[in-house]
C-alpha positions in Angstrom: -5.4 73.4 62.3 -3.3 75.8 64.3 -1.3 79.0 64.0 2.0 80.2 65.5 3.0 83.7 66.4 6.2 85.3 65.4 8.9 84.9 66.6 8.3 81.2 66.4 9.4 79.1 69.4 11.1 75.9 68.3 9.5 73.7 70.9 6.0 75.0 70.2 6.6 74.5 66.5 7.6 70.8 67.0 4.6 70.2 69.3 2.3 71.6 66.8 3.7 69.6 63.9 3.6 66.3 66.0 0.0 67.0 66.9 -0.8 67.6 63.3 0.8 64.3 62.2 -0.9 62.2 64.8 -4.3 63.7 64.3 -4.1 63.5 60.5 -2.7 60.0 60.4 -5.2 58.6 62.9 -8.3 60.0 61.4 -7.8 58.4 57.9 -5.9 55.3 58.7 -8.9 53.0 59.2 -10.6 54.3 56.1 -7.4 53.7 54.1 -6.9 50.2 55.4 -10.6 49.3 54.6 -10.2 50.6 51.0 -6.9 48.7 50.6 -8.3 45.5 51.9 -11.1 45.8 49.4 -8.7 46.3 46.4 -7.1 42.8 46.8 -8.3 39.4 47.5 -5.2 37.5 48.2 -2.8 38.4 45.4 -5.6 39.1 42.8 -6.7 42.7 42.1 -10.4 42.7 43.1 -11.2 46.4 42.8 -9.5 49.3 41.1 -9.2 52.9 42.5 -10.4 55.5 39.8 -9.3 59.0 40.7 -11.8 61.3 39.2 -12.7 64.9 39.5 -15.2 64.2 42.2 -12.8 61.9 44.4 -11.9 58.3 44.1 -14.3 55.7 42.8 -13.7 52.0 43.7 -14.8 49.8 40.9 -14.9 45.9 40.8 -12.4 44.9 38.1 -14.9 42.3 36.7 -17.4 45.2 36.1 -15.1 47.1 33.7 -16.1 46.7 30.0 -13.2 48.8 28.7 -11.1 51.8 29.2 -10.5 54.5 26.5 -7.8 57.1 26.3 -9.0 60.7 26.3 -5.8 62.8 26.2 -4.5 63.1 29.8 -7.7 61.4 31.1 -9.3 58.0 30.7 -12.9 57.1 30.1 -13.9 54.0 32.0 -17.1 52.2 30.9 -18.6 49.7 33.3 -21.0 46.9 32.8 -23.9 49.1 33.7 -22.7 51.5 30.9 -21.8 54.1 33.5 -18.9 56.2 32.2 -16.4 57.5 34.7 -13.8 60.1 33.6 -10.6 59.3 35.5 -7.9 62.0 36.0 -5.1 59.7 35.0 -3.9 58.7 31.5 -4.5 55.3 30.0 -0.8 54.3 30.6 -1.5 54.5 34.4 -4.3 51.9 34.1 -2.3 49.8 31.7 0.4 49.5 34.3 -2.1 48.3 37.0 -4.1 45.9 34.7 -1.1 44.5 32.8 -0.8 41.5 35.1 -4.5 40.6 34.9 -5.0 38.1 32.1 -8.6 39.2 31.6 -7.5 42.6 30.2 -5.9 43.2 26.8 -4.9 46.4 24.9 -6.1 45.8 21.3 -5.3 49.4 20.3 -3.2 52.2 21.7 -6.3 54.0 22.8 -8.2 51.1 24.5 -7.9 48.4 27.1 -10.8 45.8 27.1 -12.0 43.2 29.5 -11.9 40.0 27.3 -14.7 38.4 29.4 -16.9 41.3 28.2 -16.4 40.9 24.6 -19.6 39.9 22.9 -18.4 39.4 19.3 -15.5 39.9 16.9 -16.5 41.5 13.6 -14.1 41.3 10.6 -16.6 42.8 8.1 -15.0 46.3 7.9 -11.7 45.8 9.8 -11.2 44.1 12.9 -13.7 45.3 15.5 -14.5 44.0 19.0 -18.2 44.4 19.9 -18.6 44.8 23.7 -21.6 43.6 25.7 -23.0 47.2 25.5 -22.7 47.1 21.7 -19.7 49.7 21.7 -17.2 48.9 19.1 -13.4 48.7 19.8 -10.8 48.5 17.0 -8.1 46.0 17.0 -5.0 47.5 15.6 -3.1 45.5 12.9 0.0 45.5 15.2 -2.0 43.8 18.0 -3.9 41.3 15.8 -1.4 38.4 16.2 -1.1 38.9 19.9 -5.0 38.9 20.1 -5.2 35.8 18.1 -2.7 34.0 20.3 -4.5 35.2 23.5 -7.9 33.7 22.4 -6.5 30.7 20.6 -7.8 31.8 17.3 -5.9 30.5 14.1 -7.1 33.3 11.8 -9.6 36.0 11.7 
């Protein structure tokens, strides 16, 4: 951006810092506002920002099938079966999606979009079959909460 020669003049330093702040803030502000406006529609989360190794992906919340923990990363699987590796842990997304009634954490390693569940299989344990045929386990600790959420008496 700029450089200063030693000995540094205080006035020149302040002028350079102020120029940097104004230039940096003005360049990205319209882009940031556009992205923030897309994230929310009223008070409802419309899109979610997924920080990945390539940048930030903005995904419609309704297009998320499920999220899976992968150590300090999270694998997000979309309705088009696209897999995005996010550089945040599942706990980060749990905090964001917790207020959305369409998302449930049936297991410590998964968060699912309940609108994207195709079937519940009880043949060999409790398994949620998603629209893309991926299978998500329901932990025994979350079974009651899941029953209540979907209004099921027993499964």
